[in-house]
All heavy atoms as an XYZ file, in Angstrom:
558
protein
N       0.854     -1.183      0.014
C       0.008     -0.029      0.006
C       0.905      1.212     -0.029
O       1.755      1.374      0.865
C      -0.844     -0.113      1.306
C      -1.628      0.982      1.686
C      -2.483      0.542      2.844
N      -2.071      1.307      4.009
C      -2.638      1.219      5.174
N      -3.557      0.358      5.385
N      -2.204      1.951      6.152
N       0.710      2.143     -0.950
C       1.533      3.297     -0.997
C       1.314      4.256      0.234
O       0.244      4.399      0.694
C       1.142      3.986     -2.307
C      -0.187      3.483     -2.605
C      -0.293      2.123     -1.946
N       2.407      4.788      0.637
C       2.301      5.785      1.754
C       1.931      7.128      1.266
O       2.417      7.607      0.207
C       3.627      5.800      2.516
C       3.975      4.520      3.231
C       4.733      4.867      4.485
N       5.006      3.674      5.159
C       4.471      3.310      6.305
N       3.607      4.153      6.889
N       4.798      2.208      6.957
N       1.226      7.838      2.055
C       0.858      9.250      1.743
C       2.044     10.152      1.930
O       2.916      9.855      2.822
C      -0.317      9.625      2.638
O      -0.491     11.002      2.612
N       2.118     11.168      1.163
C       3.177     12.134      1.312
C       3.026     12.890      2.664
O       4.016     13.437      3.196
C       3.215     13.124      0.187
N       1.835     12.843      3.243
C       1.590     13.550      4.488
C       1.655     12.587      5.651
O       1.157     12.942      6.733
C       0.218     14.192      4.436
C       0.151     15.291      3.419
C      -1.211     15.929      3.418
N      -2.181     14.908      2.929
C      -3.438     15.016      3.052
N      -3.992     16.039      3.703
N      -4.261     14.087      2.587
N       2.215     11.455      5.569
C       2.323     10.496      6.632
C       3.048     11.093      7.846
O       4.101     11.662      7.647
C       2.925      9.216      6.197
N       2.495     10.905      9.040
C       3.121     11.481     10.210
C       4.276     10.593     10.612
O       4.296      9.390     10.332
C       2.050     11.558     11.285
N       5.220     11.198     11.375
C       6.333     10.356     11.839
C       5.860      9.403     12.930
O       4.760      9.512     13.459
C       7.286     11.408     12.393
C       6.409     12.586     12.741
C       5.347     12.528     11.709
N       6.737      8.526     13.346
C       6.445      7.570     14.411
C       6.096      8.325     15.669
O       6.711      9.384     15.932
C       7.607      6.625     14.680
C       7.787      5.616     13.585
N       6.858      4.716     13.163
C       8.824      5.348     12.804
C       7.284      4.017     12.197
N       8.550      4.384     11.930
N       5.172      7.800     16.503
C       4.852      8.475     17.712
C       6.082      8.561     18.634
O       6.876      7.626     18.696
C       3.782      7.592     18.312
C       3.735      6.338     17.548
C       4.442      6.594     16.280
N       6.150      9.622     19.393
C       7.314      9.864     20.279
C       7.382      8.760     21.393
O       8.393      8.227     21.669
C       7.212     11.227     20.937
N       6.240      8.441     21.997
C       6.213      7.441     23.056
C       4.985      6.535     22.807
O       3.911      6.788     23.376
C       6.227      8.065     24.432
C       6.382      6.994     25.513
O       6.303      5.829     25.294
N       6.606      7.483     26.700
N       5.099      5.483     22.039
C       3.958      4.647     21.777
C       3.367      3.941     23.047
O       2.155      3.707     23.085
C       4.474      3.601     20.763
C       5.956      3.653     20.863
C       6.291      4.983     21.354
N       4.209      3.715     23.987
C       3.718      3.134     25.263
C       2.742      4.033     25.942
O       1.710      3.637     26.444
C       4.862      2.757     26.230
C       5.675      1.547     25.746
C       6.918      1.761     25.136
C       5.223      0.298     25.871
C       7.702      0.707     24.747
C       5.960     -0.791     25.445
C       7.204     -0.599     24.913
N       3.093      5.328     26.028
C       2.232      6.337     26.653
C       0.925      6.517     25.875
O      -0.111      6.646     26.507
C       2.951      7.660     26.764
N       0.962      6.450     24.574
C      -0.252      6.610     23.803
C      -1.196      5.457     24.103
O      -2.428      5.713     24.216
C       0.044      6.627     22.283
C       0.798      7.940     21.958
C      -1.187      6.515     21.431
C       1.340      8.038     20.594
N      -0.729      4.276     24.264
C      -1.586      3.162     24.571
C      -1.789      2.993     26.053
O      -2.522      2.067     26.523
C      -0.980      1.861     24.026
C      -0.922      1.832     22.471
C      -0.234      0.522     21.979
C      -2.296      1.920     21.866
N      -1.224      3.817     26.935
C      -1.400      3.729     28.326
C      -0.728      2.498     28.967
O      -1.182      1.952     29.919
N       0.493      2.218     28.460
C       1.260      0.996     28.935
C       2.563      1.433     29.604
O       3.069      2.514     29.428
C       1.614      0.165     27.723
C       0.443     -0.565     27.047
C       0.943     -1.133     25.733
C      -0.172     -1.609     27.912
N       3.022      0.477     30.423
C       4.393      0.655     30.985
C       5.412      0.269     29.941
O       5.126     -0.633     29.131
C       4.581     -0.272     32.180
C       3.563     -0.008     33.314
C       4.113      0.919     34.321
O       5.342      1.066     34.411
O       3.346      1.579     35.045
N       6.531      0.879     29.934
C       7.631      0.532     28.998
C       7.987     -0.973     29.203
O       8.168     -1.399     30.341
C       8.846      1.426     29.147
C       9.971      0.965     28.278
C       8.446      2.873     28.827
N       8.119     -1.698     28.155
C       8.502     -3.062     28.248
C       7.352     -4.044     28.343
O       7.488     -5.220     28.655
N       6.088     -3.586     28.067
C       4.913     -4.488     28.130
C       5.038     -5.580     27.063
O       5.661     -5.435     26.062
C       3.655     -3.625     27.800
N       4.415     -6.713     27.394
C       4.465     -7.871     26.452
C       3.449     -7.734     25.366
O       2.572     -6.792     25.443
C       4.397     -9.178     27.221
C       2.977     -9.342     27.868
O       2.236     -8.340     27.997
O       2.673    -10.475     28.232
N       3.470     -8.607     24.394
C       2.585     -8.517     23.239
C       1.090     -8.621     23.643
O       0.280     -7.893     23.115
C       2.952     -9.650     22.203
C       2.149     -9.672     20.930
C       2.311     -8.302     20.183
C       2.605    -10.785     20.037
N       0.775     -9.463     24.577
C      -0.636     -9.637     24.996
C      -1.141     -8.341     25.591
O      -2.237     -7.911     25.326
C      -0.747    -10.772     26.001
N      -0.333     -7.686     26.435
C      -0.736     -6.402     27.071
C      -0.889     -5.295     25.962
O      -1.853     -4.513     26.074
C       0.275     -5.976     28.083
N      -0.002     -5.311     24.964
C      -0.100     -4.353     23.895
C      -1.352     -4.535     23.112
O      -2.071     -3.593     22.793
C       1.138     -4.464     22.979
C       2.410     -3.942     23.788
C       0.997     -3.609     21.747
C       3.709     -4.277     23.105
N      -1.726     -5.778     22.805
C      -2.894     -6.034     22.072
C      -4.188     -5.633     22.867
O      -5.093     -5.060     22.235
C      -2.979     -7.524     21.679
C      -2.074     -7.957     20.581
C      -2.236     -9.399     20.241
C      -1.292     -9.800     19.105
N      -1.447    -11.170     18.705
N      -4.187     -5.955     24.119
C      -5.363     -5.575     24.999
C      -5.510     -4.038     25.025
O      -6.614     -3.521     24.833
C      -5.208     -6.076     26.385
C      -5.583     -7.500     26.587
C      -5.713     -7.857     28.041
N      -4.526     -7.547     28.822
C      -3.506     -8.351     28.959
N      -3.522     -9.544     28.411
N      -2.457     -7.988     29.694
N      -4.403     -3.330     25.199
C      -4.478     -1.904     25.268
C      -4.854     -1.276     23.920
O      -5.637     -0.320     23.896
C      -3.078     -1.353     25.657
N      -4.361     -1.847     22.884
C      -4.740     -1.367     21.528
C      -6.227     -1.504     21.273
O      -6.908     -0.577     20.803
C      -3.992     -2.129     20.426
C      -4.488     -1.816     19.055
C      -4.334     -0.564     18.464
C      -5.115     -2.810     18.334
C      -4.809     -0.317     17.223
C      -5.616     -2.582     17.076
C      -5.486     -1.293     16.497
N      -6.739     -2.636     21.600
C      -8.200     -2.858     21.380
C      -9.036     -1.902     22.173
O     -10.003     -1.290     21.715
C      -8.587     -4.302     21.674
C      -8.075     -5.261     20.622
C      -8.524     -6.758     20.918
N      -9.930     -6.854     21.020
C     -10.827     -6.985     20.010
N     -10.358     -7.014     18.733
N     -12.125     -7.133     20.212
N      -8.698     -1.728     23.399
C      -9.402     -0.810     24.302
C      -9.314      0.631     23.780
O     -10.411      1.309     23.708
C      -8.914     -0.904     25.729
N      -8.117      1.033     23.428
C      -7.980      2.453     22.992
C      -8.563      2.691     21.675
O      -9.137      3.763     21.387
C      -6.460      2.793     22.933
C      -5.860      3.101     24.229
C      -6.294      4.475     24.743
C      -5.583      4.819     25.971
N      -5.962      6.090     26.510
N      -8.500      1.653     20.732
C      -9.125      1.828     19.425
C     -10.615      1.901     19.559
O     -11.253      2.636     18.788
C      -8.641      0.744     18.500
O      -9.084     -0.566     18.889
N     -11.245      1.229     20.492
C     -12.659      1.296     20.658
C     -13.090      2.670     21.232
O     -14.081      3.279     20.825
C     -13.236      0.251     21.597
C     -13.289     -1.111     20.918
N     -13.644     -2.235     21.579
C     -13.163     -1.459     19.621
C     -13.632     -3.240     20.759
N     -13.348     -2.789     19.594
N     -12.207      3.253     22.108
C     -12.475      4.523     22.663
C     -12.336      5.658     21.659
O     -13.134      6.603     21.632
C     -11.466      4.855     23.788
C     -11.621      4.116     25.042
C     -10.540      4.450     26.041
O      -9.788      5.455     25.898
O     -10.333      3.645     26.941
N     -11.376      5.568     20.758
C     -11.020      6.682     19.867
C     -11.549      6.459     18.452
O     -11.417      7.413     17.593
C      -9.499      6.853     19.754
O      -8.883      5.632     19.314
C      -8.915      7.224     21.105
N     -12.246      5.358     18.149
C     -12.683      5.152     16.753
C     -13.702      6.187     16.384
O     -14.708      6.447     17.126
C     -13.303      3.785     16.635
C     -13.402      3.311     15.209
N     -14.396      3.766     14.405
C     -12.700      2.512     14.447
C     -14.307      3.209     13.168
N     -13.197      2.480     13.191
N     -13.597      6.826     15.213
C     -14.526      7.856     14.828
C     -16.006      7.370     14.709
O     -16.893      8.123     14.976
C     -14.045      8.298     13.397
C     -12.565      7.919     13.445
C     -12.454      6.673     14.296
N     -16.225      6.120     14.371
C     -17.577      5.617     14.271
C     -18.214      5.434     15.620
O     -19.443      5.281     15.773
C     -17.589      4.256     13.550
C     -17.280      4.384     12.050
O     -17.359      5.530     11.530
O     -16.987      3.350     11.463
N     -17.389      5.507     16.667
C     -17.917      5.401     18.067
C     -17.873      6.679     18.775
O     -17.875      6.787     20.041
C     -17.151      4.333     18.831
C     -17.287      2.934     18.318
C     -16.436      2.000     19.094
N     -16.725      0.665     18.696
C     -17.353     -0.238     19.471
N     -17.812      0.102     20.661
N     -17.588     -1.474     19.031
N     -17.708      7.796     18.047
C     -17.711      9.136     18.591
C     -16.364      9.646     19.000
O     -16.246     10.646     19.645
N     -15.299      8.965     18.597
C     -13.973      9.373     18.966
C     -13.381     10.280     17.944
O     -14.027     10.644     16.966
N     -12.165     10.668     18.196
C     -11.436     11.635     17.322
C     -10.585     10.846     16.343
O      -9.835      9.962     16.753
C     -10.594     12.513     18.206
C      -9.834     13.529     17.454
O      -9.692     13.463     16.261
N      -9.367     14.557     18.180
N     -10.674     11.129     15.080
C      -9.937     10.476     14.076
C      -8.459     10.608     14.236
O      -7.679      9.654     13.980
C     -10.378     10.960     12.671
N      -7.995     11.739     14.633
C      -6.536     11.965     14.806
C      -6.049     11.088     15.926
O      -4.961     10.487     15.804
C      -6.277     13.422     15.144
O      -6.873     14.297     14.100
C      -4.825     13.746     15.272
N      -6.763     10.990     17.038
C      -6.352     10.154     18.087
C      -6.346      8.667     17.700
O      -5.450      7.890     18.110
C      -7.264     10.307     19.312
C      -7.158     11.637     19.944
O      -6.133     12.336     19.742
O      -8.113     12.021     20.719
N      -7.355      8.287     16.941
C      -7.432      6.892     16.455
C      -6.218      6.533     15.558
O      -5.580      5.510     15.717
C      -8.686      6.656     15.631
C      -8.849      5.302     15.098
C      -9.078      4.239     15.955
C      -8.832      5.050     13.758
C      -9.229      2.935     15.486
C      -8.970      3.773     13.239
C      -9.185      2.709     14.129
N      -5.764      7.482     14.725
C      -4.610      7.219     13.875
C      -3.339      7.134     14.741
O      -2.520      6.305     14.497
C      -4.519      8.354     12.837
C      -5.646      8.245     11.800
C      -3.167      8.292     12.108
C      -5.787      9.467     10.872
N      -3.275      7.922     15.740
C      -2.134      7.906     16.678
C      -2.083      6.502     17.356
O      -0.963      5.960     17.552
C      -2.164      9.030     17.701
N      -3.189      6.023     17.790
C      -3.292      4.717     18.457
C      -2.826      3.606     17.461
O      -2.023      2.780     17.854
C      -4.714      4.456     18.999
C      -4.845      2.981     19.410
C      -5.000      5.374     20.162
N      -3.316      3.681     16.272
C      -2.918      2.650     15.245
C      -1.458      2.704     14.987
O      -0.824      1.658     14.897
C      -3.699      2.896     13.933
C      -5.084      2.380     13.965
C      -5.677      2.341     12.557
N      -4.907      2.920     11.540
C      -5.347      3.671     10.527
N      -6.631      3.924     10.440
N      -4.573      4.190      9.617
N      -0.889      3.902     14.865
C       0.561      3.982     14.618
C       1.385      3.508     15.819
O       2.377      2.820     15.606
C       0.949      5.471     14.270
C       0.470      5.816     12.889
C       1.178      7.068     12.356
N       0.781      7.290     10.996
C       0.192      8.336     10.594
N      -0.121      9.322     11.406
N      -0.190      8.462      9.320
N       0.958      3.852     17.041
C       1.679      3.404     18.165
C       1.683      1.894     18.273
O       2.731      1.261     18.590
C       1.033      3.972     19.444
N       0.529      1.258     17.972
C       0.431     -0.216     17.989
C       1.427     -0.769     16.935
O       2.143     -1.767     17.234
C      -0.974     -0.632     17.720
C      -1.164     -2.121     17.598
C      -1.084     -2.987     18.688
C      -1.394     -2.730     16.358
C      -1.250     -4.294     18.569
C      -1.516     -4.045     16.257
C      -1.444     -4.833     17.390
O      -1.609     -6.236     17.223
N       1.406     -0.253     15.761
C       2.259     -0.695     14.719
C       3.717     -0.604     15.064
O       4.490     -1.558     14.815
N       4.110      0.487     15.692
C       5.551      0.663     16.126
C       5.899     -0.398     17.142
O       6.947     -1.054     17.029
C       5.783      2.058     16.635
C       7.105      2.168     17.335
C       5.671      3.056     15.501
N       5.070     -0.644     18.126
C       5.395     -1.596     19.164
C       5.425     -2.994     18.661
O       6.374     -3.799     19.032
C       4.377     -1.415     20.322
C       4.476     -0.165     21.101
C       3.394     -0.068     22.126
C       5.854      0.013     21.746
N       4.481     -3.390     17.812
C       4.455     -4.726     17.279
C       5.666     -4.954     16.353
O       6.253     -6.018     16.410
C       3.114     -4.988     16.581
C       3.172     -6.291     15.829
C       1.995     -5.023     17.585
N       5.989     -4.014     15.604
C       7.187     -4.078     14.687
C       8.470     -4.268     15.539
O       9.319     -5.108     15.163
C       7.317     -2.869     13.818
C       6.328     -2.870     12.689
O       5.665     -3.897     12.420
O       6.199     -1.766     12.063
N       8.586     -3.502     16.629
C       9.765     -3.709     17.530
C       9.852     -5.116     18.067
O      10.884     -5.704     18.078
C       9.688     -2.667     18.635
C      10.043     -1.284     18.263
C       9.993     -0.469     19.541
N      10.058      0.944     19.149
C       9.873      1.954     20.030
N       9.658      1.693     21.236
N       9.989      3.229     19.599
N       8.667     -5.635     18.500
C       8.671     -6.972     19.075
C       9.009     -8.001     18.036
O       9.732     -8.946     18.317
C       7.351     -7.280     19.771
C       7.073     -6.548     21.038
C       5.622     -6.863     21.532
C       8.082     -6.917     22.097
N       8.446     -7.858     16.864
C       8.704     -8.821     15.785
C      10.219     -8.837     15.356
O      10.788     -9.850     15.159
C       7.851     -8.563     14.554
C       6.436     -8.937     14.801
C       5.576     -8.745     13.558
N       4.191     -9.051     13.868
C       3.170     -8.497     13.213
N       3.361     -7.589     12.254
N       1.956     -8.837     13.548
N      10.804     -7.610     15.286
C      12.173     -7.513     14.851
C      13.110     -8.122     15.969
O      14.103     -8.747     15.666
C      12.586     -6.079     14.529
O      12.585     -5.276     15.665
N      12.703     -7.895     17.256
C      13.481     -8.464     18.344
C      13.413    -10.017     18.240
O      14.433    -10.667     18.456
C      12.853     -8.021     19.641
C      13.889     -7.356     20.502
C      13.314     -6.978     21.772
N      13.120     -5.535     21.837
C      12.320     -4.911     22.593
N      11.547     -5.528     23.448
N      12.254     -3.576     22.574
N      12.278    -10.536     17.968
C      12.121    -12.051     17.906
C      12.862    -12.596     16.681
O      13.332    -13.732     16.694
C      10.699    -12.480     17.971
O      10.024    -12.090     16.766
N      12.941    -11.877     15.593
C      13.650    -12.318     14.426
C      15.142    -12.341     14.638
O      15.838    -13.166     14.025
C      13.311    -11.433     13.211
C      11.887    -11.457     12.877
S      11.361    -13.099     12.207
C      11.494    -12.702     10.479
N      15.687    -11.441     15.454
C      17.054    -11.353     15.678
C      17.574    -12.506     16.561
O      18.784    -12.784     16.581
C      17.438    -10.021     16.300
C      17.317     -8.878     15.370
C      17.619     -7.602     16.012
C      17.434     -6.454     15.069
N      17.699     -5.098     15.654
N      16.703    -13.144     17.294
C      17.143    -14.236     18.202
C      17.457    -15.471     17.494
O      17.164    -15.884     16.499
C      16.020    -14.549     19.208
C      15.876    -13.415     20.198
C      14.884    -13.755     21.214
N      14.642    -12.614     22.031
C      13.714    -12.489     22.968
N      12.972    -13.526     23.203
N      13.580    -11.450     23.678
């Protein structure tokens, strides 16, 4: 999927965006993502900008965990 020219940079602190402690495991990240995405989803009365930030934070954290597991 092509990236938009206006794509925002990675979130500064993805753990804070999802309301997690630094070093949370994958299960905690998934639970927090689901809860935050339901809160911020535009179809549920949330803010689209916040929803995008939540999605990006989740993507950054999952990518970090996947790359860490691939290096082992």
